[in-house]
Structures are given as structure tokens and as C-alpha cells.
matplotlib code that plots the C-alpha trace (Angstrom):
import matplotlib.pyplot as plt

x = [21.0, 23.3, 23.2, 25.7, 24.5, 24.9, 25.9, 27.6, 28.4, 31.3, 28.6, 24.9, 24.3, 23.8, 25.9, 29.6, 30.7, 31.1, 27.5, 26.1, 27.8, 26.9, 23.3, 23.1, 24.8, 22.4, 19.5, 20.8, 23.1, 26.0, 27.7, 27.5, 29.3, 29.9, 29.3, 29.5, 28.9, 32.1, 33.4, 36.9, 36.8, 36.6, 37.5, 41.1, 39.8, 36.8, 38.0, 41.2, 39.2, 36.5, 39.1, 40.7, 37.5, 36.0, 39.0, 38.7, 34.9, 35.1, 37.7, 35.9, 32.2, 32.3, 30.4, 31.9, 32.3, 33.5, 34.8, 32.9, 31.7, 28.7, 30.1, 27.6, 26.9, 30.3, 30.1, 29.2, 32.2, 34.4, 32.7, 35.2, 38.1, 36.5, 36.0, 39.6, 40.8, 38.4, 39.7, 43.3, 42.3, 40.9, 37.2, 36.2, 32.6, 31.7, 28.2, 27.1, 24.2, 21.8, 19.3, 16.6, 13.2, 13.5, 16.3, 17.8, 20.8, 23.1, 21.7, 23.6, 24.8, 23.3, 24.9, 28.4, 28.1, 27.2, 30.1, 32.6, 33.3, 31.1, 29.4, 25.9, 23.9, 22.0, 18.3, 18.5, 15.1, 13.5, 16.1, 16.2, 16.5, 20.0, 21.1, 19.7, 21.2, 24.6, 24.4, 23.7, 26.6, 29.1, 27.7, 26.6, 23.8, 20.7, 19.5, 16.0, 15.9, 13.9, 14.6, 11.6, 11.5, 14.1, 11.8, 9.0, 10.6, 11.5, 8.9, 10.2, 13.8, 13.0, 11.0, 13.7, 16.5, 14.8, 13.9, 17.6, 19.1, 20.6, 21.0, 19.1, 20.2, 18.2, 19.8, 18.5, 20.5, 20.7, 21.1, 19.7, 18.9, 15.3, 16.5, 18.0, 16.5, 13.8, 11.9, 8.7, 10.6, 12.0, 8.5, 6.9, 9.7, 9.6, 5.8, 5.9, 8.5, 6.4, 8.7, 7.9, 9.1, 11.3, 13.2, 15.1, 17.2, 18.3, 19.2, 21.2, 23.1, 23.8, 25.1, 27.3, 28.8, 29.7, 31.2, 33.4, 34.7, 35.4, 37.3, 39.5, 40.3, 43.9]
y = [4.3, 2.2, 1.9, -0.2, 0.2, 3.8, 5.3, 8.5, 10.1, 7.7, 5.4, 6.2, 8.3, 12.1, 13.3, 13.7, 11.5, 14.5, 15.7, 12.2, 11.6, 15.0, 14.7, 11.2, 12.3, 15.2, 12.7, 10.5, 8.0, 6.7, 4.5, 4.0, 2.4, 4.0, 1.1, 2.3, 0.0, -1.6, -4.3, -5.0, -1.8, 0.7, -0.9, 0.4, 4.0, 4.1, 2.2, 4.2, 7.4, 6.2, 4.8, 8.3, 10.2, 7.8, 8.3, 12.1, 12.1, 9.8, 12.0, 15.3, 14.5, 12.1, 9.3, 6.0, 5.8, 2.6, 2.2, -0.5, -1.8, -3.2, -5.7, -5.4, -7.6, -9.3, -12.7, -15.0, -17.3, -14.2, -12.8, -14.4, -13.0, -9.5, -9.7, -10.6, -7.7, -5.2, -6.3, -5.7, -2.2, -1.3, -2.2, -2.9, -4.0, -6.0, -6.3, -8.1, -6.8, -9.7, -11.2, -8.5, -9.0, -5.4, -6.0, -8.7, -10.0, -12.9, -16.2, -17.8, -14.4, -15.1, -18.5, -17.5, -14.4, -16.1, -18.5, -15.7, -14.2, -11.1, -9.3, -8.7, -10.0, -7.0, -7.3, -11.0, -11.2, -14.6, -16.2, -20.0, -22.3, -23.3, -19.7, -18.7, -21.8, -21.1, -17.5, -18.7, -21.2, -18.5, -15.7, -13.6, -11.2, -10.9, -7.4, -6.1, -2.9, 0.3, 0.9, 0.9, -2.0, -4.0, -4.1, -6.1, -9.4, -8.3, -10.5, -13.5, -12.8, -12.3, -15.6, -17.6, -16.0, -16.7, -20.2, -20.9, -19.2, -16.4, -13.0, -10.0, -6.3, -3.3, -0.9, 1.9, 1.3, 5.1, 7.1, 10.5, 12.6, 11.5, 7.9, 8.7, 6.4, 7.7, 6.1, 6.0, 4.3, 1.7, 0.8, 0.6, -1.5, -4.0, -4.2, -4.9, -7.6, -9.3, -8.3, -6.7, -3.2, -4.8, -6.8, -3.6, -3.9, -7.4, -6.1, -3.2, -5.8, -7.7, -4.5, -3.9, -7.4, -6.4, -3.2, -5.0, -7.2, -4.2, -2.4, -5.5, -5.9, -4.8]
z = [5.8, 3.6, -0.1, -1.9, -5.5, -6.9, -10.3, -11.3, -14.6, -14.9, -16.3, -16.8, -13.7, -13.8, -10.8, -10.1, -7.2, -4.9, -5.5, -5.2, -1.9, -0.4, -1.4, 0.1, 3.3, 3.6, 3.3, 6.1, 4.5, 6.6, 4.1, 0.3, -2.6, -6.0, -8.4, -11.9, -14.8, -16.1, -18.4, -19.8, -21.9, -19.1, -15.7, -15.8, -16.4, -14.0, -10.9, -10.1, -10.3, -8.0, -5.6, -5.4, -4.9, -2.5, -0.1, -0.5, 0.2, 3.1, 4.8, 4.1, 4.3, 7.3, 5.5, 4.4, 0.7, -1.0, -4.5, -6.2, -9.6, -11.3, -13.8, -16.6, -19.6, -19.4, -21.1, -18.2, -18.4, -18.0, -15.0, -12.5, -14.5, -14.4, -10.6, -10.1, -12.3, -10.6, -7.2, -8.3, -9.5, -6.1, -6.2, -2.6, -3.4, -6.5, -7.9, -11.1, -13.2, -12.8, -15.1, -14.5, -16.1, -17.3, -19.8, -22.0, -20.1, -21.2, -20.0, -17.1, -15.9, -12.4, -11.9, -13.0, -10.9, -7.7, -8.3, -8.9, -5.5, -5.8, -2.9, -4.4, -7.2, -8.4, -9.5, -10.2, -12.0, -12.2, -10.0, -9.8, -6.8, -7.8, -8.2, -4.8, -3.1, -4.7, -3.5, 0.0, -0.1, -1.3, 0.9, -2.0, -1.1, -3.2, -4.0, -3.3, -5.4, -5.3, -9.0, -11.3, -13.7, -11.9, -8.8, -10.5, -9.3, -5.8, -4.2, -6.2, -5.3, -1.6, -1.4, -3.2, -1.2, 2.2, 1.2, 0.2, 3.2, 1.1, 2.6, 1.2, 0.9, 0.0, -2.6, -4.9, -8.1, -8.0, -11.2, -10.3, -7.2, -7.1, -6.5, -3.1, -0.5, 1.8, 4.7, 2.6, -0.3, 2.1, 3.5, 0.1, -1.4, 1.5, 1.4, -2.4, -1.8, 0.9, 3.7, 7.0, 7.9, 10.5, 7.9, 6.9, 10.1, 9.0, 5.5, 7.1, 9.1, 5.9, 4.3, 7.3, 6.8, 3.3, 4.6, 7.1, 4.3, 2.2, 4.9, 5.4, 1.7, 0.9]

ax = plt.figure().add_subplot(projection="3d")
ax.plot(x, y, z, "-o")
ax.set_aspect("equal")
plt.show()
């Protein structure tokens, strides 16, 4: 299993990176990204530490761990600048906290995000046709999430993404041990999103595509 959206106590998660990675490995994960919430106030503190520990855990636990970010509540017009800075600091996988229906997010976050060279638009909420089409054009993956609250628009995101030719990935947006992906969780999430069980294989291939890009980033 692959999960490219996970949080530690470097933002609002409850686990140290080492515990998070070992628990995930124990439950069948083969690759993951640590994507703590960042903005311009903390990116230079969080990212180097996640870069360091990701290397250590990959080497010692035999699971691929990528340093990433979830750019969160950054003023939309500054998202591209934030992505560039995060890449310079070593983030291999970049997500943006999309316009979820569960929270008040700055308007136009989605469109600026899919234009900014990110990998995944997290929980996009009531995504528009233009946003989905721009994501497809720029090869930005749209997230189908297991996370409660954010997942209420999964069906809408899946339909818009497929119609636009955008690729979908399944992530947990993990914050605590109970959020670790399970086969039952996968089946239920896909069903609620109007997707067949077999679609998970496609989503895993899409996640692998992101991983290949991450491995080739200098």
C-alpha cells in the first residue's frame, strides 16, 4: 500500500515520524510521504528535519519514505512561490490543502494549486470543471481521501476528475494511528466515491508515478 499524505507531530499529527513509519510498515505499507502542514513561517524548520529522518527510516525500516509537504492556507497567489521554496528545501512530494467542504479555505486555492507544479491536490472539495481540466493538463493528481469530513465530496471529485482525464490517488490524510489504511477502509472509500474495487490498482499506479518523479528530483 502507498499513502502520500501523512502528518506527524511536526504539524497536527500525534506520532513521531519513526513511530508513524514503523506502524505503517507493520500494517503493509510499502511507500509513504510525510507531508506536514507548512506555510512560509515554518517550512525552513520542518522540511530539513523530515528530509533527514526520511532517509534514516528508508534505510533502516525497508520502506520508501519521502519528505513532502502539505502547503496549507497560503494565500493562493503565493502558492507557486511556496512550492518552489519547498522544493529547494528538499521536499520531494508537494501537496496543497485544497478547498475541502469541511473547512473554510481561501477561494481560488484549487486553481492556483493545480497551476503551481504540485503533485497532488488534497481533498479538493467542490472541484470545478476548469480546476479538474487544469489538473489533468498539468498532471496534478486529485486526492480521494479516507479522512472523515474531507471525504464527503469524494464522489464529486472522482466524477469530475475522470470526466476531465485527471488522475486520482487514494490517501489517508493520516493524523493518528487509527487512520492507517486497511483493506476494509479502501473498499468502503472506493464504494462511497462511486469507484469499483479494481480502481485501487489504477490509483496505486498513479501513486507510483509520483514516486518515480520524487526519486528523480535532485
